[in-house]
C-alpha positions as a LaTeX table, in Angstrom:
\begin{tabular}{lrrr}
\hline
Residue & $x$ (\AA) & $y$ (\AA) & $z$ (\AA) \\
\hline
Met1 & $-28.00$ & 9.30 & 10.20 \\
Thr2 & $-26.33$ & 12.56 & 11.12 \\
Pro3 & $-25.16$ & 14.92 & 8.38 \\
Thr4 & $-21.61$ & 14.61 & 7.14 \\
Asn5 & $-19.25$ & 16.83 & 9.08 \\
Lys6 & $-16.58$ & 16.89 & 6.41 \\
Lys7 & $-14.89$ & 20.27 & 6.31 \\
Pro8 & $-12.21$ & 21.63 & 4.00 \\
Gln9 & $-8.87$ & 20.49 & 5.42 \\
Leu10 & $-6.57$ & 21.58 & 2.60 \\
Ile11 & $-7.13$ & 25.34 & 2.36 \\
Asp12 & $-4.80$ & 26.38 & 5.18 \\
Gly13 & $-1.20$ & 25.60 & 6.11 \\
Pro14 & 2.05 & 25.23 & 4.13 \\
Val15 & 1.29 & 23.99 & 0.61 \\
Gly16 & 4.38 & 21.82 & 0.31 \\
Lys17 & 3.77 & 20.11 & 3.65 \\
Ile18 & 0.11 & 19.43 & 2.81 \\
Leu19 & 0.99 & 17.91 & $-0.56$ \\
Leu20 & 3.67 & 15.78 & 1.11 \\
Asn21 & 1.26 & 14.59 & 3.80 \\
Leu22 & $-1.32$ & 13.72 & 1.14 \\
Thr23 & 1.14 & 12.05 & $-1.20$ \\
Val24 & 3.05 & 9.76 & 1.18 \\
Pro25 & 0.04 & 7.62 & 2.19 \\
Met26 & $-1.12$ & 7.64 & $-1.42$ \\
Ile27 & 2.24 & 6.25 & $-2.51$ \\
Phe28 & 1.64 & 3.16 & $-0.41$ \\
Gly29 & $-1.79$ & 2.78 & $-1.96$ \\
Met30 & $-0.37$ & 3.18 & $-5.45$ \\
Val31 & 2.45 & 0.76 & $-4.70$ \\
Gly32 & $-0.22$ & $-1.63$ & $-3.51$ \\
Met33 & $-2.20$ & $-1.20$ & $-6.72$ \\
Val34 & 0.87 & $-1.76$ & $-8.90$ \\
Ala35 & 2.06 & $-4.61$ & $-6.66$ \\
Phe36 & $-1.35$ & $-6.18$ & $-7.12$ \\
Asn37 & $-0.66$ & $-6.52$ & $-10.85$ \\
Leu38 & 3.02 & $-7.34$ & $-10.45$ \\
Val39 & 2.21 & $-10.21$ & $-8.07$ \\
Asp40 & $-0.07$ & $-11.73$ & $-10.71$ \\
Thr41 & 2.60 & $-11.18$ & $-13.35$ \\
Phe42 & 5.31 & $-12.76$ & $-11.21$ \\
Phe43 & 3.39 & $-15.93$ & $-10.31$ \\
Val44 & 1.83 & $-16.39$ & $-13.76$ \\
Gly45 & 5.30 & $-15.93$ & $-15.26$ \\
Gln46 & 6.35 & $-19.09$ & $-13.44$ \\
Leu47 & 3.71 & $-21.05$ & $-15.38$ \\
Gly48 & 5.41 & $-20.27$ & $-18.70$ \\
Thr49 & 5.79 & $-17.74$ & $-21.51$ \\
Gln50 & 2.40 & $-18.53$ & $-23.08$ \\
Glu51 & 0.57 & $-17.94$ & $-19.81$ \\
Leu52 & 2.48 & $-14.69$ & $-19.29$ \\
Ala53 & 1.61 & $-13.60$ & $-22.83$ \\
Ala54 & $-2.06$ & $-14.43$ & $-22.21$ \\
Leu55 & $-2.08$ & $-12.31$ & $-19.04$ \\
Ser56 & $-0.35$ & $-9.48$ & $-20.94$ \\
Phe57 & $-3.10$ & $-9.56$ & $-23.58$ \\
Thr58 & $-5.73$ & $-8.98$ & $-20.88$ \\
Phe59 & $-4.03$ & $-5.78$ & $-19.74$ \\
Pro60 & $-5.64$ & $-3.39$ & $-22.30$ \\
Ile61 & $-9.12$ & $-4.68$ & $-21.42$ \\
Ile62 & $-8.49$ & $-4.37$ & $-17.71$ \\
Met63 & $-7.35$ & $-0.81$ & $-18.42$ \\
Val64 & $-10.66$ & $-0.11$ & $-20.20$ \\
Ile65 & $-12.59$ & $-0.95$ & $-17.04$ \\
Gly66 & $-10.08$ & 0.99 & $-14.96$ \\
Ser67 & $-10.49$ & 4.00 & $-17.25$ \\
Leu68 & $-14.26$ & 3.96 & $-16.79$ \\
Ala69 & $-13.87$ & 3.79 & $-13.01$ \\
Met70 & $-11.22$ & 6.52 & $-13.07$ \\
Gly71 & $-13.46$ & 8.77 & $-15.14$ \\
Ile72 & $-16.39$ & 8.50 & $-12.76$ \\
Gly73 & $-14.06$ & 8.67 & $-9.77$ \\
Thr74 & $-12.31$ & 11.80 & $-11.04$ \\
Gly75 & $-15.63$ & 13.49 & $-11.81$ \\
Ala76 & $-16.95$ & 12.57 & $-8.36$ \\
Ser77 & $-13.76$ & 13.72 & $-6.62$ \\
Ala78 & $-13.82$ & 17.06 & $-8.46$ \\
Val79 & $-17.39$ & 17.98 & $-7.57$ \\
Ile80 & $-17.24$ & 16.54 & $-4.05$ \\
Ser81 & $-13.99$ & 18.35 & $-3.15$ \\
Lys82 & $-15.37$ & 21.67 & $-4.38$ \\
Ala83 & $-18.63$ & 21.08 & $-2.45$ \\
Ile84 & $-16.51$ & 20.44 & 0.67 \\
Gly85 & $-14.58$ & 23.65 & $-0.03$ \\
Arg86 & $-17.90$ & 25.55 & $-0.18$ \\
Gly87 & $-19.19$ & 23.86 & 2.99 \\
Asp88 & $-22.25$ & 22.33 & 1.22 \\
His89 & $-22.74$ & 19.17 & 3.30 \\
His90 & $-25.99$ & 18.05 & 1.66 \\
Lys91 & $-24.37$ & 18.20 & $-1.76$ \\
Val92 & $-21.39$ & 16.17 & $-0.56$ \\
Lys93 & $-23.65$ & 13.29 & 0.51 \\
Arg94 & $-25.82$ & 13.48 & $-2.58$ \\
Leu95 & $-22.89$ & 13.50 & $-5.00$ \\
Thr96 & $-21.13$ & 10.61 & $-3.22$ \\
Thr97 & $-24.25$ & 8.42 & $-3.22$ \\
Asp98 & $-25.22$ & 9.24 & $-6.79$ \\
Ser99 & $-21.72$ & 8.49 & $-8.10$ \\
Leu100 & $-21.93$ & 4.99 & $-6.62$ \\
Ile101 & $-25.39$ & 4.40 & $-8.11$ \\
Leu102 & $-24.13$ & 5.48 & $-11.52$ \\
Ser103 & $-21.13$ & 3.14 & $-11.23$ \\
Phe104 & $-23.34$ & 0.16 & $-10.39$ \\
Leu105 & $-25.57$ & 0.72 & $-13.43$ \\
Leu106 & $-22.60$ & 0.91 & $-15.78$ \\
Val107 & $-21.07$ & $-2.29$ & $-14.39$ \\
Ala108 & $-24.03$ & $-4.41$ & $-15.49$ \\
Phe109 & $-23.58$ & $-3.39$ & $-19.12$ \\
Phe110 & $-19.83$ & $-3.98$ & $-19.27$ \\
Val111 & $-20.00$ & $-7.42$ & $-17.66$ \\
Ala112 & $-22.50$ & $-8.72$ & $-20.21$ \\
Phe113 & $-20.69$ & $-7.15$ & $-23.16$ \\
Gly114 & $-17.27$ & $-8.38$ & $-22.02$ \\
Ile115 & $-18.21$ & $-12.03$ & $-21.58$ \\
Leu116 & $-19.89$ & $-12.18$ & $-25.00$ \\
Thr117 & $-16.89$ & $-10.70$ & $-26.87$ \\
Ile118 & $-13.85$ & $-12.46$ & $-25.38$ \\
Glu119 & $-12.67$ & $-14.40$ & $-28.44$ \\
Pro120 & $-13.35$ & $-11.84$ & $-31.21$ \\
Leu121 & $-11.97$ & $-8.98$ & $-29.14$ \\
Phe122 & $-8.70$ & $-10.66$ & $-28.18$ \\
Ser123 & $-8.28$ & $-11.98$ & $-31.70$ \\
Leu124 & $-8.36$ & $-8.36$ & $-32.88$ \\
Leu125 & $-5.62$ & $-7.59$ & $-30.36$ \\
Gly126 & $-3.40$ & $-10.14$ & $-32.06$ \\
Ala127 & $-3.86$ & $-13.16$ & $-29.77$ \\
Glu128 & $-3.26$ & $-16.39$ & $-31.67$ \\
Pro129 & $-5.58$ & $-19.43$ & $-31.38$ \\
Asp130 & $-3.28$ & $-21.25$ & $-28.94$ \\
Ile131 & $-3.39$ & $-18.27$ & $-26.54$ \\
Leu132 & $-7.17$ & $-17.64$ & $-26.66$ \\
Pro133 & $-8.18$ & $-20.55$ & $-24.36$ \\
Leu134 & $-5.80$ & $-19.24$ & $-21.71$ \\
Ile135 & $-7.23$ & $-15.72$ & $-22.02$ \\
Arg136 & $-10.79$ & $-17.06$ & $-21.74$ \\
Glu137 & $-9.82$ & $-19.06$ & $-18.65$ \\
Tyr138 & $-8.86$ & $-15.80$ & $-16.93$ \\
Met139 & $-11.50$ & $-13.40$ & $-18.23$ \\
Val140 & $-14.65$ & $-15.50$ & $-17.65$ \\
Ile141 & $-13.86$ & $-15.19$ & $-13.94$ \\
Trp142 & $-12.50$ & $-11.64$ & $-14.00$ \\
Tyr143 & $-15.45$ & $-10.05$ & $-15.85$ \\
Pro144 & $-18.13$ & $-10.91$ & $-13.24$ \\
Gly145 & $-15.83$ & $-9.37$ & $-10.64$ \\
Val146 & $-15.92$ & $-5.95$ & $-12.34$ \\
Leu147 & $-18.37$ & $-4.76$ & $-9.67$ \\
Phe148 & $-15.58$ & $-5.17$ & $-7.12$ \\
Val149 & $-13.22$ & $-3.09$ & $-9.28$ \\
Ile150 & $-15.30$ & $-0.04$ & $-10.22$ \\
Leu151 & $-17.25$ & 0.69 & $-7.03$ \\
Pro152 & $-14.21$ & 0.68 & $-4.69$ \\
Met153 & $-12.28$ & 2.94 & $-7.08$ \\
Val154 & $-15.13$ & 5.46 & $-7.14$ \\
Gly155 & $-15.65$ & 5.15 & $-3.39$ \\
Asn156 & $-11.96$ & 5.67 & $-2.65$ \\
Asn157 & $-11.97$ & 8.80 & $-4.84$ \\
Ala158 & $-14.82$ & 10.15 & $-2.72$ \\
Ile159 & $-12.84$ & 9.46 & 0.45 \\
Arg160 & $-9.76$ & 11.20 & $-1.02$ \\
Ala161 & $-11.87$ & 14.26 & $-1.89$ \\
Thr162 & $-12.11$ & 14.92 & 1.86 \\
Gly163 & $-8.32$ & 15.08 & 2.12 \\
Asp164 & $-8.00$ & 11.57 & 3.59 \\
Thr165 & $-5.48$ & 9.57 & 1.58 \\
Lys166 & $-4.55$ & 7.17 & 4.39 \\
Thr167 & $-7.77$ & 5.17 & 4.41 \\
Pro168 & $-7.92$ & 4.40 & 0.65 \\
Ser169 & $-4.27$ & 3.37 & 0.77 \\
Ala170 & $-4.87$ & 1.06 & 3.72 \\
Ile171 & $-7.82$ & $-0.51$ & 1.90 \\
Met172 & $-5.67$ & $-1.22$ & $-1.15$ \\
Leu173 & $-2.82$ & $-2.65$ & 0.91 \\
Val174 & $-5.19$ & $-5.13$ & 2.55 \\
Ala175 & $-6.25$ & $-6.29$ & $-0.92$ \\
Val176 & $-2.61$ & $-6.73$ & $-1.94$ \\
Val177 & $-1.87$ & $-8.91$ & 1.08 \\
Val178 & $-4.90$ & $-11.09$ & 0.31 \\
Asn179 & $-3.81$ & $-11.37$ & $-3.34$ \\
Ile180 & $-0.23$ & $-12.27$ & $-2.39$ \\
Val181 & $-1.49$ & $-15.05$ & $-0.12$ \\
Leu182 & $-4.11$ & $-16.46$ & $-2.50$ \\
Asp183 & $-2.15$ & $-16.26$ & $-5.78$ \\
Pro184 & 0.38 & $-19.05$ & $-5.13$ \\
Leu185 & $-2.22$ & $-21.17$ & $-3.33$ \\
Leu186 & $-4.71$ & $-21.08$ & $-6.21$ \\
Ile187 & $-2.32$ & $-20.83$ & $-9.18$ \\
Phe188 & $-0.01$ & $-23.71$ & $-8.17$ \\
Gly189 & $-2.38$ & $-25.70$ & $-5.94$ \\
Leu190 & $-0.41$ & $-25.54$ & $-2.71$ \\
Gly191 & $-1.67$ & $-27.52$ & 0.28 \\
Pro192 & $-5.37$ & $-28.43$ & 0.05 \\
Phe193 & $-6.00$ & $-26.02$ & $-2.83$ \\
Pro194 & $-6.42$ & $-27.28$ & $-6.42$ \\
Met195 & $-3.98$ & $-26.13$ & $-9.12$ \\
Leu196 & $-6.04$ & $-23.65$ & $-11.16$ \\
Gly197 & $-3.38$ & $-21.80$ & $-13.17$ \\
Leu198 & $-4.66$ & $-18.57$ & $-14.73$ \\
Ala199 & $-8.14$ & $-19.20$ & $-13.32$ \\
Gly200 & $-6.60$ & $-19.20$ & $-9.84$ \\
Ala201 & $-5.03$ & $-15.78$ & $-10.47$ \\
Ala202 & $-8.43$ & $-14.43$ & $-11.53$ \\
Ile203 & $-10.21$ & $-15.87$ & $-8.47$ \\
Ala204 & $-7.61$ & $-14.37$ & $-6.14$ \\
Thr205 & $-8.01$ & $-10.97$ & $-7.82$ \\
Val206 & $-11.81$ & $-10.96$ & $-7.59$ \\
Phe207 & $-11.81$ & $-12.04$ & $-3.92$ \\
Ala208 & $-9.26$ & $-9.40$ & $-2.94$ \\
Arg209 & $-11.18$ & $-6.67$ & $-4.78$ \\
Ala210 & $-14.42$ & $-7.71$ & $-3.05$ \\
Ile211 & $-12.79$ & $-6.91$ & 0.28 \\
Thr212 & $-11.98$ & $-3.37$ & $-0.90$ \\
Leu213 & $-15.64$ & $-2.83$ & $-1.83$ \\
Val214 & $-16.94$ & $-3.86$ & 1.59 \\
Val215 & $-14.43$ & $-1.70$ & 3.48 \\
Ala216 & $-14.88$ & 1.39 & 1.25 \\
Leu217 & $-18.66$ & 1.30 & 1.64 \\
Trp218 & $-18.32$ & 0.90 & 5.41 \\
Val219 & $-16.03$ & 3.94 & 5.64 \\
Leu220 & $-18.27$ & 6.12 & 3.47 \\
Tyr221 & $-21.49$ & 5.14 & 5.25 \\
Tyr222 & $-20.60$ & 4.71 & 8.90 \\
Arg223 & $-17.44$ & 6.73 & 9.48 \\
Asp224 & $-17.59$ & 9.67 & 7.09 \\
Arg225 & $-21.40$ & 9.88 & 6.77 \\
Met226 & $-21.07$ & 10.58 & 3.06 \\
Ile227 & $-23.73$ & 8.15 & 1.83 \\
Thr228 & $-27.43$ & 8.87 & 2.22 \\
Leu229 & $-30.28$ & 6.36 & 1.95 \\
Glu230 & $-32.79$ & 9.10 & 1.12 \\
Leu231 & $-34.33$ & 8.73 & $-2.31$ \\
Pro232 & $-33.47$ & 11.80 & $-4.38$ \\
Ala233 & $-35.86$ & 13.69 & $-6.59$ \\
Leu234 & $-35.31$ & 12.65 & $-10.20$ \\
Lys235 & $-34.09$ & 16.14 & $-11.12$ \\
Glu236 & $-31.56$ & 16.14 & $-8.27$ \\
Leu237 & $-30.28$ & 12.70 & $-9.30$ \\
Ile238 & $-29.91$ & 13.76 & $-12.92$ \\
Asp239 & $-28.20$ & 17.01 & $-11.87$ \\
Ser240 & $-25.68$ & 15.01 & $-9.81$ \\
Trp241 & $-24.99$ & 12.66 & $-12.71$ \\
Lys242 & $-24.62$ & 15.59 & $-15.10$ \\
Ser243 & $-22.05$ & 17.32 & $-12.88$ \\
Ile244 & $-20.10$ & 14.07 & $-12.40$ \\
Leu245 & $-20.27$ & 13.05 & $-16.06$ \\
Tyr246 & $-19.39$ & 16.55 & $-17.33$ \\
Ile247 & $-15.91$ & 15.81 & $-16.06$ \\
Gly248 & $-16.12$ & 12.02 & $-15.88$ \\
Leu249 & $-17.11$ & 11.29 & $-19.49$ \\
Pro250 & $-14.22$ & 13.18 & $-21.11$ \\
Val251 & $-11.85$ & 11.65 & $-18.57$ \\
Ala252 & $-13.18$ & 8.14 & $-19.16$ \\
Gly253 & $-13.32$ & 8.64 & $-22.91$ \\
Thr254 & $-9.77$ & 9.87 & $-23.16$ \\
Arg255 & $-8.53$ & 7.33 & $-20.63$ \\
Leu256 & $-10.10$ & 4.71 & $-22.89$ \\
Leu257 & $-7.70$ & 5.90 & $-25.56$ \\
Ile258 & $-4.89$ & 4.47 & $-23.45$ \\
Pro259 & $-6.00$ & 0.81 & $-23.54$ \\
Ile260 & $-7.26$ & 1.19 & $-27.11$ \\
Ser261 & $-3.92$ & 2.64 & $-28.14$ \\
Met262 & $-2.16$ & 0.03 & $-26.05$ \\
Gly263 & $-4.19$ & $-2.59$ & $-27.90$ \\
Val264 & $-2.89$ & $-1.22$ & $-31.19$ \\
Ile265 & 0.65 & $-1.24$ & $-29.84$ \\
Tyr266 & 0.25 & $-4.78$ & $-28.48$ \\
Ala267 & $-0.87$ & $-5.93$ & $-31.92$ \\
Leu268 & 2.22 & $-4.23$ & $-33.37$ \\
Val269 & 4.49 & $-5.78$ & $-30.73$ \\
Ala270 & 2.85 & $-9.19$ & $-31.29$ \\
Ser271 & 4.37 & $-9.26$ & $-34.78$ \\
Tyr272 & 7.73 & $-9.77$ & $-33.02$ \\
Gly273 & 6.53 & $-12.93$ & $-31.22$ \\
His274 & 5.17 & $-14.11$ & $-27.85$ \\
Glu275 & 8.43 & $-13.18$ & $-26.16$ \\
Ala276 & 8.05 & $-9.55$ & $-27.20$ \\
Val277 & 4.45 & $-9.41$ & $-25.94$ \\
Ala278 & 5.43 & $-10.96$ & $-22.60$ \\
Ala279 & 8.36 & $-8.55$ & $-22.21$ \\
Phe280 & 6.29 & $-5.50$ & $-23.17$ \\
Gly281 & 3.62 & $-6.44$ & $-20.63$ \\
Val282 & 6.27 & $-6.69$ & $-17.92$ \\
Gly283 & 7.82 & $-3.38$ & $-19.00$ \\
Ile284 & 4.50 & $-1.55$ & $-18.72$ \\
Arg285 & 3.96 & $-2.91$ & $-15.22$ \\
Ile286 & 7.47 & $-1.86$ & $-14.19$ \\
Glu287 & 6.69 & 1.60 & $-15.56$ \\
Phe288 & 3.65 & 1.85 & $-13.30$ \\
Leu289 & 5.80 & 0.94 & $-10.32$ \\
Ala290 & 8.54 & 3.43 & $-11.26$ \\
Met291 & 6.00 & 6.24 & $-11.68$ \\
Thr292 & 4.03 & 5.38 & $-8.55$ \\
Val293 & 5.13 & 8.48 & $-6.65$ \\
Val294 & 4.11 & 10.80 & $-9.48$ \\
Phe295 & 0.84 & 8.92 & $-10.00$ \\
Ala296 & 0.17 & 9.44 & $-6.29$ \\
Leu297 & 0.96 & 13.16 & $-6.52$ \\
Ser298 & $-1.22$ & 13.59 & $-9.62$ \\
Thr299 & $-4.08$ & 11.94 & $-7.71$ \\
Val300 & $-3.85$ & 13.97 & $-4.50$ \\
Ile301 & $-3.36$ & 17.27 & $-6.32$ \\
Gly302 & $-7.02$ & 16.93 & $-7.38$ \\
Pro303 & $-8.60$ & 17.25 & $-3.91$ \\
Phe304 & $-6.06$ & 19.95 & $-3.00$ \\
Val305 & $-6.94$ & 22.04 & $-6.06$ \\
Gly306 & $-10.67$ & 21.31 & $-5.70$ \\
Gln307 & $-10.94$ & 22.44 & $-2.08$ \\
Asn308 & $-8.78$ & 25.54 & $-2.60$ \\
Trp309 & $-10.58$ & 26.50 & $-5.82$ \\
Gly310 & $-13.95$ & 26.06 & $-4.07$ \\
Ala311 & $-12.66$ & 28.31 & $-1.25$ \\
Arg312 & $-11.25$ & 30.76 & $-3.85$ \\
Arg313 & $-7.65$ & 30.32 & $-2.66$ \\
Phe314 & $-6.20$ & 30.63 & $-6.17$ \\
Asp315 & $-2.70$ & 31.56 & $-4.98$ \\
Arg316 & $-2.40$ & 28.19 & $-3.24$ \\
Val317 & $-3.43$ & 26.39 & $-6.40$ \\
Val318 & $-0.66$ & 28.04 & $-8.42$ \\
Gln319 & 1.89 & 27.28 & $-5.72$ \\
Gly320 & 0.80 & 23.64 & $-5.58$ \\
Val321 & 1.17 & 23.26 & $-9.34$ \\
Arg322 & 4.69 & 24.71 & $-9.28$ \\
Tyr323 & 5.86 & 22.39 & $-6.50$ \\
Ser324 & 4.31 & 19.36 & $-8.23$ \\
Asn325 & 5.97 & 20.01 & $-11.58$ \\
Ile326 & 9.42 & 20.52 & $-10.07$ \\
Phe327 & 9.12 & 17.27 & $-8.16$ \\
Ser328 & 7.92 & 15.37 & $-11.25$ \\
Leu329 & 10.94 & 16.44 & $-13.30$ \\
Ala330 & 13.38 & 15.44 & $-10.56$ \\
Trp331 & 11.69 & 12.08 & $-10.01$ \\
Gly332 & 11.69 & 11.25 & $-13.71$ \\
Val333 & 15.44 & 11.79 & $-13.97$ \\
Ala334 & 16.05 & 9.65 & $-10.89$ \\
Met335 & 13.91 & 6.76 & $-12.23$ \\
Phe336 & 15.64 & 6.77 & $-15.61$ \\
Thr337 & 19.03 & 6.52 & $-13.92$ \\
Met338 & 18.01 & 3.71 & $-11.59$ \\
Leu339 & 16.20 & 1.58 & $-14.19$ \\
Ala340 & 18.97 & 1.94 & $-16.75$ \\
Leu341 & 21.58 & 0.75 & $-14.24$ \\
Ala342 & 19.49 & $-2.11$ & $-12.82$ \\
Ala343 & 17.81 & $-3.28$ & $-16.03$ \\
Arg344 & 19.19 & $-6.84$ & $-16.07$ \\
Pro345 & 18.45 & $-7.88$ & $-12.47$ \\
Ile346 & 14.98 & $-6.33$ & $-12.69$ \\
Ala347 & 14.20 & $-8.11$ & $-15.96$ \\
Ser348 & 15.44 & $-11.45$ & $-14.60$ \\
Leu349 & 12.87 & $-11.35$ & $-11.81$ \\
Phe350 & 9.95 & $-11.97$ & $-14.13$ \\
Asn351 & 11.06 & $-14.68$ & $-16.57$ \\
Asp352 & 14.05 & $-16.89$ & $-17.33$ \\
Asp353 & 13.71 & $-16.76$ & $-21.13$ \\
Pro354 & 16.86 & $-14.93$ & $-22.41$ \\
Gln355 & 14.92 & $-13.28$ & $-25.23$ \\
Val356 & 12.23 & $-11.98$ & $-22.87$ \\
Ile357 & 14.92 & $-10.65$ & $-20.52$ \\
Ser358 & 16.77 & $-8.85$ & $-23.33$ \\
Ile359 & 13.59 & $-7.11$ & $-24.55$ \\
Ile360 & 12.64 & $-6.02$ & $-21.02$ \\
Met361 & 16.14 & $-4.55$ & $-20.65$ \\
Leu362 & 15.77 & $-2.70$ & $-23.95$ \\
Phe363 & 12.47 & $-1.24$ & $-22.70$ \\
Leu364 & 14.11 & $-0.06$ & $-19.46$ \\
Trp365 & 17.01 & 1.57 & $-21.29$ \\
Ile366 & 14.78 & 3.65 & $-23.57$ \\
Val367 & 11.26 & 4.35 & $-22.26$ \\
Pro368 & 12.17 & 5.94 & $-18.87$ \\
Leu369 & 13.77 & 8.86 & $-20.75$ \\
Gly370 & 10.23 & 10.25 & $-21.08$ \\
Tyr371 & 9.11 & 9.83 & $-17.45$ \\
Ala372 & 9.97 & 13.36 & $-16.26$ \\
Leu373 & 7.68 & 15.13 & $-18.72$ \\
Phe374 & 5.10 & 12.34 & $-18.54$ \\
Gly375 & 4.68 & 13.32 & $-14.88$ \\
Val376 & 4.07 & 16.94 & $-15.83$ \\
Phe377 & 1.41 & 15.70 & $-18.26$ \\
Leu378 & $-0.35$ & 13.64 & $-15.58$ \\
Ile379 & $-0.42$ & 16.51 & $-13.11$ \\
Ser380 & $-1.56$ & 19.11 & $-15.66$ \\
Thr381 & $-4.39$ & 17.05 & $-17.13$ \\
Met382 & $-5.70$ & 16.10 & $-13.68$ \\
Ile383 & $-5.81$ & 19.74 & $-12.60$ \\
Leu384 & $-7.56$ & 20.77 & $-15.83$ \\
Asn385 & $-10.30$ & 18.24 & $-15.06$ \\
Ile386 & $-10.72$ & 19.49 & $-11.50$ \\
Leu387 & $-11.00$ & 23.06 & $-12.80$ \\
Asn388 & $-13.95$ & 22.07 & $-15.02$ \\
Lys389 & $-11.78$ & 22.14 & $-18.15$ \\
Pro390 & $-12.24$ & 18.54 & $-19.32$ \\
Leu391 & $-12.12$ & 19.46 & $-23.02$ \\
Pro392 & $-8.53$ & 20.82 & $-23.06$ \\
Ser393 & $-7.48$ & 17.81 & $-20.97$ \\
Ala394 & $-9.22$ & 15.45 & $-23.39$ \\
Ile395 & $-7.61$ & 17.11 & $-26.42$ \\
Leu396 & $-4.18$ & 16.72 & $-24.83$ \\
Met397 & $-4.84$ & 13.03 & $-24.22$ \\
Val398 & $-5.97$ & 12.53 & $-27.82$ \\
Ile399 & $-2.86$ & 14.28 & $-29.11$ \\
Gln400 & $-0.61$ & 12.13 & $-26.92$ \\
Met401 & $-2.13$ & 8.76 & $-27.81$ \\
Val402 & $-3.57$ & 9.17 & $-31.31$ \\
Gly403 & $-1.59$ & 12.06 & $-32.69$ \\
Leu404 & 1.82 & 10.99 & $-31.39$ \\
Tyr405 & 2.05 & 7.54 & $-29.83$ \\
Ile406 & 0.43 & 5.33 & $-32.50$ \\
Pro407 & 1.83 & 6.97 & $-35.66$ \\
Leu408 & 5.31 & 7.33 & $-34.16$ \\
Ala409 & 5.23 & 3.68 & $-33.06$ \\
Tyr410 & 4.43 & 2.51 & $-36.58$ \\
Val411 & 7.15 & 4.68 & $-38.08$ \\
Gly412 & 9.60 & 3.61 & $-35.39$ \\
Ser413 & 8.77 & $-0.07$ & $-35.89$ \\
Tyr414 & 9.22 & 0.22 & $-39.65$ \\
Leu415 & 12.56 & 2.00 & $-39.35$ \\
Phe416 & 14.11 & 0.50 & $-36.20$ \\
Gly417 & 12.01 & $-2.48$ & $-35.04$ \\
Leu418 & 11.20 & $-2.80$ & $-31.31$ \\
Pro419 & 13.62 & $-0.02$ & $-30.28$ \\
Gly420 & 11.65 & 2.31 & $-32.56$ \\
Ile421 & 8.40 & 1.45 & $-30.77$ \\
Phe422 & 9.99 & 2.18 & $-27.40$ \\
Ala423 & 11.46 & 5.47 & $-28.66$ \\
Ala424 & 7.98 & 6.50 & $-29.84$ \\
Ile425 & 6.76 & 6.28 & $-26.25$ \\
Val426 & 9.51 & 8.69 & $-25.15$ \\
Leu427 & 8.60 & 11.24 & $-27.83$ \\
Ala428 & 4.88 & 11.00 & $-27.09$ \\
Tyr429 & 5.44 & 11.50 & $-23.35$ \\
Ser430 & 7.82 & 14.41 & $-23.80$ \\
Leu431 & 5.95 & 16.45 & $-26.41$ \\
Ser432 & 2.57 & 16.07 & $-24.70$ \\
Gly433 & 4.10 & 16.96 & $-21.34$ \\
Ile434 & 5.44 & 20.25 & $-22.68$ \\
Ala435 & 2.10 & 21.09 & $-24.33$ \\
Ser436 & 0.10 & 20.33 & $-21.17$ \\
Tyr437 & 2.30 & 22.63 & $-19.08$ \\
Phe438 & 1.55 & 25.64 & $-21.27$ \\
Val439 & $-2.18$ & 24.87 & $-21.55$ \\
Leu440 & $-2.57$ & 24.69 & $-17.77$ \\
Lys441 & $-0.50$ & 27.83 & $-17.29$ \\
Arg442 & $-2.89$ & 29.73 & $-19.55$ \\
Val443 & $-6.00$ & 28.35 & $-17.80$ \\
Leu444 & $-4.68$ & 29.32 & $-14.37$ \\
Ala445 & $-3.81$ & 32.82 & $-15.58$ \\
Ile446 & $-7.37$ & 33.32 & $-16.84$ \\
Gly447 & $-9.24$ & 31.59 & $-14.00$ \\
Gly448 & $-7.30$ & 33.02 & $-11.09$ \\
\hline
\end{tabular}
């Protein structure tokens, strides 16, 4: 196999135009990823409130696996993009291959652990005995499919490190189409298919994710020549894993705080009934959709910063950060306005229970107030990781989730009920966003 010919593509040209060209394809990929979950939520919601609540309870656990994949993927993207910026082709191939090997080894552990702990774990999250069988029905199928979740996420991060955001987005959109087709067929038993309910949603998800794995590996191996079949020396393998995990472990660890914290919040919300849990789960998924553009920007800023930092183009890094923050603030204001005005029709799409609809509307009237500064937080923490500053990024994440979100949610719940929990999210997003801006500003002043 010929050496990879990947060259730095992001170190020349207008910064704003490059970020736009990177972000637009990524938006479609992010929309696809969010749509993937929303499709499941929509069809499962037609089965009933209990089924929707069961699916909502699985969300924190799914986020745990996603956090692990994101950690490894971010670490891989950081070191690969900087290797591309330096023109070190051998290192690019070695780091890409070794990140996939590491991901595969971690999958085996999480699958076994997950299947053995379904009932005690979800009981801790507040799931009642009548909901647990529905959760098990979904998770016993979803857990074995973890391989098809983690490896494509890591592989797509490696592809994005080259500056190609179109291919990962196309891969995700194919998976969405497959999921949209299979969900109603398997959930409701249309045509020759049996009615499988929640199990059908899980099967559709696993099959669609398997397609993303096959395509991502094909792109990395045959098209981009970023995977090598040469056995590495043990020291070289360990060095690759160290460089990936130096960034990846803090990212994964702090990202794990999100589902863990969400689990605590779900347990708190569960005290208000199944309707509240179902509505909160829908609200979180709507939030992902509303913030898709900023999520896309916070993802593509990583390869941009990595390649320019590796090429010592520090002025371009600063300019890219400034453009990204301005856009995030403007987008957050626009999303708050739109969601507040369209709360009722949006809420009515997912369930016909009046109580569920009213709680979703309450979520959409309050939580989006924090989206503008939440975007600044996402961008700042991603850049800190790329710049080999995972500790400040991790501390900011801990402050947001443990120092602000959870205690404020408990206080808010005690004083104001569900509106207090939603207001706590706004405060946590806003205060951590301001703090992250100043931390990154200081790091860039010192490093550049």
